[in-house]
N, C-alpha and C positions, 0 to 999 in steps of 0.2 A: 504494501499500500504506499500511497504518498503521503509526505508532510507538506503543509503549507503549498506555496507556488511552486510546485514542480521539483520539489527537492525530495529524492527517493529516501525512503525508510533507511536505518541503519542496515538491515537484514538485506536490502535489495543492492543494486548496482545501478550504473547506467549513467545517469545526469546528476549533475550537483546543483544546477539551478533553473530556473522557469526559461532562460534563454535557449535552452537546448545544446549548451556546451556540456562537453564530457567533462566528467568529474577530474578534479587534480588530485583527488586523495587517494590514489591507487586501485579504482575500479574502474571498470568502463572498458576501454578500448587501448589501442595503441598508442603512446605517448610520442613516437618519433619513429624514425627508419630502423625497423629491427629491435627497437625494444618493445616490450610487450609486458603489459600492464597486468596487476593482479586482479582477479574477479573476486566478486562476493556474492554469490548467489544460493549459497546454503550448501555447495557440495564441497567435499575435499578433493583438493588436486589427484589424490591417488584414486577416487571413484569415477572421474571424467575421462573419455576418450582422448588421448593428447597426442597431439601431432608435434614435430620438432622441426625449428628452424634450421635449415642445411648450415648456415653459416655461422652462427652463434651457439646452435645446440640447445637453445633455449625452448621450453614448452610452451604452446598456446592450443587452445579450444575453440576451433571455430563454432561450435554450437552456443558456447557461451557468448563468444564475440558478437556473432549475428543476433542473438537473444539481446544483447547489450545495446547493440546498434537499432534493433526495433524499438526498444523502450526508449532511448533518447529522440527518435524519431517522433514518437507518440507524444512524449513531454514536451518538446518543440512544439511541435503542431497545436498542443492545449494552449500554449501561449502566444500563438498568431491571431491578432484581429481578425474577426469575422466580417467581410465585406462581400459584395457579389463577386469581386475578383478572385479574392483569396480563397473564398469557400470551395470551388472546385479543385484550386491547385493543392489545397491542403487534404481532399479528399484522396486525391492521385497520391500524393507525397506518403501518406499513412499507408496506403495500400500497397505501395510499390517497397516502402521501407521495411513493413512488417513481412512481408513476401519473401524476402531475402532470407530470413531466418527459418520460416515455415518450410521453404523448398530444401534448404539445406537439411533439415530434419528429415524430410522425405528422402534425398539423397543418400543420408545415412543408413535409411533402411531399404535402399533398393534392390532389387531380385536380381539384376543383372549387371554387368559391367556397361552396357550400352543404356541401361535405365538411369544408371547412376551419372554417366557424363551426360546425357539429356537435362537431369534435374539440377546438375552442376551449371550447365549452360545457360538454364532458367534463372539460377542465383546470379550469374553474372548479368543477364540481360535486367534484371531487377536492380539491382546494385546501379548499373548504368541509369537507369531511368529515374532512381531516388536522386542521384545527382542532377538530372535534368529538372526534376521537380523542385528542386532546392534552387537551383538557378532562376527558375521561372517566379519562385516566391521572393528572392532576392531582389528581382527587378519589380516585382509587385509593391514590395514594400523596402526601399533604399536603405533606410535605417536598418534593417535587420542583416544586411550583408556580413557582418562581424559575427552575427551570432550562428550563421549557417557555414561558416568556414570550415570548422571542426567536424561537422556532420559530412560536408563535402569530401573533407580529406579521408576520412573513415569510408565513403561510399567508393572513393577512387582506389583505396587500398583494397577493399573487398573484390573491386572489379578487376584488379591484378591478381589476386590471389585465384579467382575463380578462372580467369584466363589461362593461367600458367596449370591450373589441374587440368583444363579442357585440352590444353596442347598436349599434357601427358598423356592423357586418356587417348586422344586422337593419333598417338605416335604409333605406328604399326610395329616398331621394334619393341614395344613393351606388352604386346600380348601375349 
């Protein structure tokens, strides 16, 4: 549950304030290239399925990362003033932003390699679309451009992660 204006409860993760900016207190998403934040979603690190960054060897969990991203999108959207222009943009943003995590969960339970690749490609497409809707909202609300920067960065990073996955899965030498 949330506390106040967009601040996540201590047991949750995601955003730290109503402007949609990622938390600076160690929850949420990456804080820079290659640096991975810790997540606080109630699971221990040992219980979660973990992937490793090839360069640094650090563990990260895309399920949690996409979940935190979706939560941050929802929190940001709740703080955007509703006007005839922003209403459809917010709706599309929330659909695309939360779809990334939902489709990643579906990919995790895929029945075949082909199904997994298809669902990861959907994740990539939804992350790109989220970035697009954030750009449109930044255009509609020029004063909100700074508050969308971190969300756009995370959408771009997720797009790159899913693009690399699709390339790897499409490589005929890896079959």
